[in-house]
Each structure stands twice: as C-alpha cells, then as structure tokens.
DONU-252993 format. One line per 2 residues: for each residue x, y, z of N, C-alpha, C. Coordinates in Angstrom, 1 decimal. Atoms other than C-alpha are relative to their C-alpha. Layout:
N
X,Y,Z,X,Y,Z,X,Y,Z ~ ...
end
This chain:
179
-0.7,-0.2,1.2,4.4,9.0,6.4,0.9,-1.2,-0.3 ~ -0.8,1.1,0.4,6.7,6.7,4.5,1.2,-0.1,1.0
-1.1,0.3,-0.9,9.1,5.1,6.9,-0.3,0.3,1.5 ~ 0.4,-0.4,-1.4,7.3,6.6,10.0,-0.7,-1.2,0.7
0.6,1.0,-0.8,6.1,4.4,12.8,-0.7,0.6,1.2 ~ 0.7,-0.4,-1.3,3.9,4.6,15.9,0.9,0.3,1.1
-1.0,-0.3,-1.0,7.1,4.7,17.9,0.8,1.3,-0.3 ~ -0.7,-1.1,0.4,8.3,7.7,16.0,-0.3,1.3,0.7
0.1,-1.3,-0.7,8.7,11.3,17.2,-1.4,0.7,-0.2 ~ 1.3,-0.7,0.3,5.6,12.7,15.4,-1.2,-0.7,0.6
1.1,0.7,-0.6,3.4,9.9,16.5,-0.1,0.1,1.5 ~ 0.0,-0.2,-1.4,4.5,10.2,20.1,-0.5,1.4,0.4
0.5,-1.3,-0.3,3.8,13.9,20.0,-1.5,0.1,-0.2 ~ 1.5,0.0,0.2,0.3,13.4,18.6,-0.7,-0.8,1.2
0.5,0.8,-1.2,-0.3,10.8,21.4,0.0,0.9,1.2 ~ 0.0,-0.9,-1.1,0.8,13.4,24.0,-1.0,1.1,-0.1
1.0,-1.0,0.1,-1.4,16.0,22.6,-1.4,-0.5,0.2 ~ 1.3,0.6,-0.3,-4.3,13.6,22.6,-0.3,-0.2,1.5
0.2,0.2,-1.4,-3.7,12.7,26.2,-0.3,1.3,0.7 ~ 0.1,-1.3,-0.6,-3.4,16.4,27.2,-1.4,0.6,-0.2
1.3,-0.6,0.3,-6.7,17.3,25.6,-1.2,-1.0,0.0 ~ 1.0,1.1,-0.2,-8.6,14.0,26.3,-0.6,-0.4,-1.4
0.5,0.4,1.3,-8.9,13.1,22.6,0.2,-1.5,-0.3 ~ -0.2,1.4,0.4,-9.5,9.6,21.3,0.7,0.1,-1.3
-0.7,0.0,1.2,-7.1,8.7,18.6,0.4,-1.4,-0.4 ~ -0.4,1.3,0.5,-6.0,5.8,16.5,1.3,0.2,-0.8
-1.3,-0.1,0.6,-2.3,5.5,15.6,0.2,-1.4,-0.7 ~ -0.2,1.3,0.7,-1.3,2.8,13.1,1.3,0.0,-0.8
-1.2,0.2,0.9,1.7,1.5,11.1,-0.5,-0.6,-1.3 ~ 0.3,0.6,1.3,1.4,0.8,7.4,0.8,-1.3,-0.1
-0.7,1.2,0.2,2.4,-2.6,6.2,1.5,0.2,-0.4 ~ -1.4,-0.2,0.3,6.1,-3.0,6.1,0.7,1.1,0.9
-0.5,-1.1,-0.9,6.5,-0.3,8.8,-0.1,-0.5,1.4 ~ 0.1,0.3,-1.4,7.2,-0.6,12.5,-0.1,-1.5,0.3
0.2,1.4,-0.4,5.9,-3.9,13.9,-0.9,-0.8,-0.9 ~ 0.9,0.7,0.9,3.6,-4.7,11.0,0.9,-0.8,-1.0
-0.8,0.8,0.9,4.9,-7.6,8.9,0.1,0.6,-1.4 ~ -0.2,-0.4,1.4,6.2,-6.9,5.4,1.3,0.6,-0.2
-1.3,-0.7,0.4,9.1,-5.4,3.5,-0.4,1.1,-0.9 ~ 0.5,-1.2,0.7,8.7,-1.9,2.2,0.1,-0.2,-1.5
-0.1,0.0,1.5,10.1,-2.5,-1.3,-0.8,-1.1,-0.7 ~ 0.9,1.0,0.6,7.8,-5.5,-1.8,-1.4,0.2,0.3
1.4,0.0,-0.5,4.7,-4.9,0.3,-0.7,1.3,0.0 ~ 0.6,-1.3,-0.1,4.1,-1.2,0.3,-0.6,0.5,-1.4
0.7,-0.4,1.2,1.7,-0.8,-2.6,-0.9,1.2,0.4 ~ 0.9,-1.1,-0.3,-0.5,2.3,-2.8,-1.3,-0.5,0.5
1.3,0.5,-0.4,-3.7,0.3,-2.6,0.1,-0.7,1.3 ~ -0.2,0.6,-1.3,-2.3,-1.7,0.3,0.1,1.0,1.2
-0.1,-1.1,-1.1,-1.3,1.4,2.3,-1.3,0.7,0.2 ~ 1.3,-0.6,-0.1,-4.6,3.0,1.5,-1.0,-0.9,0.8
0.9,0.9,-0.8,-6.4,-0.1,2.8,0.4,0.0,1.5 ~ -0.4,-0.2,-1.4,-4.3,0.2,6.0,-0.6,1.2,0.6
0.6,-1.3,-0.5,-5.4,3.8,6.4,-1.5,-0.1,0.2 ~ 1.5,0.1,0.0,-9.0,2.9,5.6,-0.4,-0.8,1.2
0.3,0.8,-1.1,-9.0,0.2,8.3,0.1,0.9,1.3 ~ -0.2,-0.9,-1.2,-7.7,2.8,10.9,-1.2,1.0,0.1
1.2,-0.9,0.0,-10.5,5.2,9.8,-1.2,-0.7,0.4 ~ 1.1,0.8,-0.5,-13.0,2.4,10.3,-0.1,0.0,1.5
-0.1,0.0,-1.5,-11.9,2.1,13.9,-0.3,1.3,0.6 ~ 0.1,-1.3,-0.6,-11.7,5.8,14.5,-1.4,0.6,-0.2
1.3,-0.6,0.3,-15.2,6.5,13.1,-1.1,-0.9,0.5 ~ 1.1,0.9,-0.5,-17.1,3.8,14.9,-1.1,0.8,0.8
0.9,-0.8,-0.9,-18.6,6.3,17.4,-0.3,1.4,-0.5 ~ 0.2,-1.4,0.4,-18.2,9.7,15.7,0.9,0.2,-1.2
-0.8,-0.4,1.1,-16.6,11.5,12.8,1.4,0.3,0.5 ~ -1.4,-0.1,-0.4,-12.8,12.0,12.8,0.7,1.2,-0.7
-0.9,-0.9,0.6,-10.2,14.6,12.1,1.2,-0.9,-0.4 ~ -1.1,0.8,0.5,-7.5,12.9,10.0,1.3,0.9,0.1
-1.3,-0.7,-0.1,-3.9,13.9,10.7,1.0,-0.9,-0.9 ~ -0.9,0.7,0.8,-1.4,12.9,8.0,1.3,0.7,-0.1
-1.3,-0.6,0.1,2.3,13.5,7.6,0.7,-0.5,-1.2 ~ -0.7,0.3,1.2,4.2,13.6,4.4,-0.8,-0.9,-1.0
0.8,0.9,0.9,3.0,10.6,2.3,-1.3,-0.4,0.6 ~ 1.3,0.2,-0.7,0.3,10.0,4.9,-1.0,1.0,-0.4
1.0,-1.0,0.5,-1.3,13.2,3.6,-0.7,-0.4,-1.2 ~ 0.6,0.4,1.2,-1.9,11.6,0.3,-1.2,-1.0,0.3
1.1,0.9,-0.4,-3.9,8.8,1.9,-1.1,0.7,0.8 ~ 1.0,-0.7,-0.7,-5.7,11.2,4.2,-0.9,0.8,-1.0
0.8,-0.7,1.1,-6.9,13.2,1.1,-0.9,-0.9,-0.7 ~ 0.8,1.0,0.6,-8.1,10.1,-0.6,-1.1,-0.4,0.8
1.0,0.4,-0.9,-10.0,9.0,2.4,-1.0,1.1,0.3 ~ 1.0,-1.1,-0.1,-11.6,12.5,2.8,-0.9,0.0,-1.1
0.9,0.1,1.2,-12.9,12.1,-0.7,-0.9,-1.1,0.1 ~ 0.9,1.2,-0.1,-14.2,8.6,-0.1,-1.0,0.1,1.1
0.8,0.1,-1.2,-15.7,9.2,3.3,-0.4,1.4,0.6 ~ 0.3,-1.4,-0.5,-17.0,12.8,3.6,-0.9,0.1,1.2
0.9,0.0,-1.2,-19.6,11.9,6.3,0.8,-0.4,1.2 ~ -0.8,0.5,-1.2,-17.0,10.2,8.5,1.2,0.9,0.4
-1.2,-0.8,-0.3,-14.2,12.7,8.2,-0.4,1.5,-0.1 ~ 0.4,-1.4,-0.1,-14.8,16.3,9.4,1.1,1.0,-0.3
-1.1,-1.0,0.3,-11.4,17.8,8.7,1.3,-0.7,-0.1 ~ -1.3,0.6,0.1,-7.8,17.2,7.9,1.1,1.0,0.5
-1.2,-0.7,-0.4,-4.5,18.3,9.4,1.1,-0.6,-0.7 ~ -1.1,0.6,0.8,-1.7,17.8,6.9,1.3,0.6,0.3
-1.3,-0.4,-0.4,1.8,18.0,8.1,1.0,-0.3,-1.1 ~ -1.0,0.1,1.0,4.4,18.6,5.4,-0.4,-1.0,-1.1
0.5,0.9,1.0,2.4,17.0,2.6,1.0,-0.3,-1.1 ~ -0.9,0.4,1.1,4.4,15.0,0.1,-0.7,0.3,-1.3
0.7,-0.4,1.2,2.9,17.0,-2.8,0.4,-0.7,-1.3 ~ -0.5,0.7,1.2,5.1,15.3,-5.4,-0.6,-1.4,-0.1
0.6,1.3,0.0,3.5,12.0,-4.5,-1.2,0.0,-0.9 ~ 1.2,0.0,0.8,0.3,13.1,-6.2,0.2,-0.1,-1.5
-0.4,0.1,1.4,2.1,13.2,-9.5,0.9,-1.2,-0.3 ~ -0.9,1.2,0.1,4.0,9.9,-8.9,1.4,0.4,-0.1
-1.4,-0.6,0.0,7.2,12.0,-8.4,0.5,0.1,-1.4 ~ -0.4,0.0,1.4,7.2,12.4,-12.2,1.0,1.1,-0.3
-1.0,-1.1,0.3,9.2,15.7,-12.0,1.0,0.2,1.1 ~ -0.9,-0.1,-1.1,11.2,15.0,-8.9,1.4,-0.5,-0.3
-1.4,0.4,0.2,15.0,14.9,-9.0,0.4,-0.9,1.1 ~ -0.3,1.0,-1.1,14.8,12.8,-5.8,-0.5,-1.4,-0.3
0.6,1.2,0.4,13.2,10.0,-7.6,0.6,-0.7,-1.2 ~ -0.5,0.7,1.1,14.6,7.3,-9.8,-0.6,-1.4,-0.1
0.5,1.3,0.1,13.7,3.9,-11.1,1.2,-0.9,-0.2 ~ -1.1,1.0,0.0,16.0,0.9,-10.5,-0.7,-1.3,-0.2
0.7,1.2,0.3,14.7,-2.2,-12.2,-1.5,0.1,0.2 ~ 1.5,-0.1,-0.3,11.2,-2.7,-10.7,-0.3,0.7,1.3
0.2,-0.8,-1.2,11.7,-0.3,-7.8,0.0,1.5,-0.3 ~ 0.0,-1.4,0.0,10.8,3.3,-7.3,0.9,0.4,1.2
-1.0,-0.4,-1.0,13.8,4.8,-5.4,-0.2,1.5,0.3 ~ 0.3,-1.3,-0.4,13.0,7.9,-3.4,1.1,0.5,1.0
-1.0,-0.5,-0.9,15.9,9.8,-1.9,-0.7,0.7,1.2 ~ 0.7,-0.6,-1.2,15.1,10.9,1.7,1.1,0.2,1.1
-0.8,-0.3,-1.2,16.9,12.5,4.6,-0.3,-0.8,1.1 ~ 0.6,0.7,-1.2,14.8,10.4,6.9,0.4,-1.5,-0.1
-0.3,1.5,0.1,15.8,6.9,5.5,1.4,-0.2,0.5 ~ -1.3,0.3,-0.6,18.7,5.3,7.3,1.0,-0.3,-1.2
-0.9,0.3,1.1,20.1,4.2,3.9,0.1,1.1,-1.0 ~ 0.0,-1.2,0.9,19.5,7.6,2.2,-1.1,-0.1,-1.0
1.1,0.1,0.9,16.5,6.3,0.2,-1.0,-1.0,0.5 ~ 1.0,1.0,-0.2,13.3,4.4,0.4,-0.2,-0.6,-1.4
0.3,0.7,1.3,12.4,1.8,-2.2,-1.4,-0.6,0.1 ~ 1.4,0.5,0.1,8.8,1.0,-3.2,-0.1,-0.7,-1.3
0.3,0.7,1.3,7.4,-1.3,-5.8,-0.3,1.1,-1.1 ~ 0.3,-0.9,1.0,7.3,0.5,-9.1,-1.5,0.2,-0.3
1.5,0.0,0.1,3.6,-0.3,-9.2,-0.6,1.2,0.8 ~ 0.5,-1.0,-0.9,3.2,2.3,-6.4,-0.3,1.3,-0.9
0.2,-1.2,0.9,3.7,5.1,-9.0,-1.2,-0.1,-0.9 ~ 1.2,0.2,0.9,1.2,3.7,-11.4,-1.3,0.1,0.7
1.3,0.0,-0.8,-1.4,3.2,-8.7,-0.4,1.4,0.4 ~ 0.3,-1.4,-0.4,-1.1,6.8,-7.4,-0.4,0.8,-1.1
0.5,-0.8,1.2,-1.4,8.2,-10.9,-1.3,-0.4,-0.4 ~ 1.4,0.5,0.3,-4.4,6.0,-11.6,-1.0,0.5,0.9
1.0,-0.5,-1.0,-6.1,7.1,-8.4,-0.3,1.5,-0.2 ~ 0.2,-1.4,0.3,-5.8,10.7,-9.5,0.0,0.9,1.2
0.0,-1.0,-1.1,-5.9,13.9,-7.4,-1.3,0.0,0.7 ~ 1.3,0.0,-0.7,-8.6,13.6,-4.7,-0.6,1.4,0.1
0.7,-1.3,-0.1,-11.2,16.3,-4.5,-0.9,-0.2,1.3 ~ 0.8,0.1,-1.3,-12.7,16.9,-1.0,-0.3,1.3,0.5
0.5,-1.3,-0.4,-14.5,19.6,0.8,0.2,0.3,1.5 ~ -0.2,-0.2,-1.5,-13.6,19.2,4.5,1.0,1.1,0.3
-1.0,-1.0,-0.4,-11.8,22.0,6.3,1.4,-0.6,0.1 ~ -1.3,0.6,0.0,-8.1,21.5,6.0,1.0,1.1,0.4
-1.1,-0.9,-0.4,-5.0,23.0,7.6,1.3,-0.7,-0.4 ~ -1.3,0.5,0.4,-1.5,22.5,6.3,1.1,0.6,0.8
-1.2,-0.4,-0.8,1.7,22.7,8.4,1.2,-0.3,-0.8 ~ -1.2,0.3,0.7,5.0,23.1,6.7,1.1,0.8,0.6
-1.2,-0.7,-0.5,8.5,24.2,7.5,0.9,0.5,-1.1 ~ -0.9,-0.7,1.0,11.0,26.4,5.7,1.3,-0.8,-0.3
-1.3,0.8,0.1,13.9,23.9,6.2,-0.2,-1.4,-0.5 ~ 0.3,1.4,0.4,12.1,20.8,4.9,0.3,-0.2,-1.5
-0.4,0.3,1.4,13.8,19.5,1.7,-0.9,-1.0,-0.7 ~ 0.9,1.1,0.5,11.3,16.6,1.3,-1.3,0.6,-0.5
1.2,-0.7,0.3,8.2,18.8,1.3,0.2,1.5,0.0 ~ -0.4,-1.4,0.0,9.4,22.3,0.3,-1.2,0.9,0.2
1.1,-0.9,-0.4,7.4,25.2,1.6,-0.7,0.5,-1.2 ~ 0.7,-0.6,1.1,6.6,26.6,-1.8,-1.0,-1.1,-0.6
0.9,1.1,0.4,5.0,23.2,-2.8,-1.2,-0.1,1.0 ~ 1.0,0.1,-1.0,3.1,23.0,0.5,-1.0,1.2,-0.1
0.8,-1.2,0.1,1.9,26.6,0.1,-1.0,-0.1,-1.2 ~ 0.8,0.1,1.3,0.7,26.0,-3.5,-1.1,-1.0,0.2
0.9,1.1,-0.2,-1.0,22.8,-2.4,-1.2,0.5,0.9 ~ 1.0,-0.5,-0.9,-2.8,24.6,0.5,-0.9,1.0,-0.7
0.7,-1.1,0.7,-3.8,27.6,-1.6,-1.0,-0.6,-1.0 ~ 0.8,0.6,1.0,-5.2,25.4,-4.4,-1.3,-0.7,0.6
1.1,0.7,-0.7,-7.5,23.6,-1.8,-0.7,0.9,1.0 ~ 0.6,-0.9,-0.9,-8.4,26.7,0.2,0.3,-0.4,1.4
-0.4,0.5,-1.3,-6.6,25.2,3.2,0.7,1.2,0.8 ~ -0.7,-0.9,-0.8,-5.3,27.2,6.1,1.4,-0.4,0.2
-1.5,0.3,-0.2,-1.5,27.4,6.5,0.3,0.3,1.5
end
C-alpha cells in the first residue's frame, strides 16, 4: 500500500506465513518507498507503481501462476494486474482495499489538491498525509475500473478509517468476492 515497505508489519507477517507454509513469495517496494530510490510526491505515478508491481509479478510467475496479495492502494494494482494477466494470476487476496482510489478520490473528504500535488490524509503517514503527483489521479481515472474473473477474497476491519468496512463490503459484493 501507499507508504508501506517490505520492512513493515504487514509484509513481515506475510513473510512469516510464507515461511510457515513453505510458500514462495515476492515482496517488493514501490518506487519512492522503503529502500527504492525516489521521492513519493515526485516519483509515485500510477503507471510507474503499476510497472513496479508488474515487474514483481513477472518474477513471481516465472515457474507457476500466483496469488496476488494487495493492501490498501496495492489492491488497485493487484486488480489491474489480474485483468492484464489472467493466465498468470489465479486469485487475489485484498486487504483493506483503497476503494476510493478507483475513483481518483473524487468524493473523498480526505483528499485535496495543493498546487500540483494530490494530498491524501492518512493515519499511517508520519506527517498526517501522503502527497502524490496530481497526475496520479488522472492516470487512475484513465485506467478505469479493472474487470477480472479470478477468485477474490477481501479482508477489512471495522475500525479502519482509510478503507471503511461499508466500502470494502460494497467492493467485495460487486465483484462476487468472499469477505
């Protein structure tokens, strides 16, 4: 997700689960995240982050198909990749999908525009918000809502203000996903 890294709590948990069950996995950081060069407000474009995720899927699917796990904004990229690569991706596990991202945060009270930046209020950001290039919004809207047929499960929490449970439930129901 936005601001998450391979050193983060969710990534470490996924790594532990993989170890416990003998699963091969590919963890990666998006540009401008973790140890990957770049600055979020300048380098985190939708197309660039999708390319980062696509490169990870390339590695993950060298020997077999993959289950994609996405968290928050990472769910957006997982859904787009499921649409692009139906033969390589056999399912999705979406954790607290950032449903508002599919609409470019057009109706979100947590989103504002400051000059050429898209400012997203977040409880997870150390400064209280993340800043992305304004082009991110235009790119995600241009990409449209992905359509995919792989089995999907959605995990959401009742105390999550970033991905409210009602939005996650609506998202899951619209796609026939398991909750």
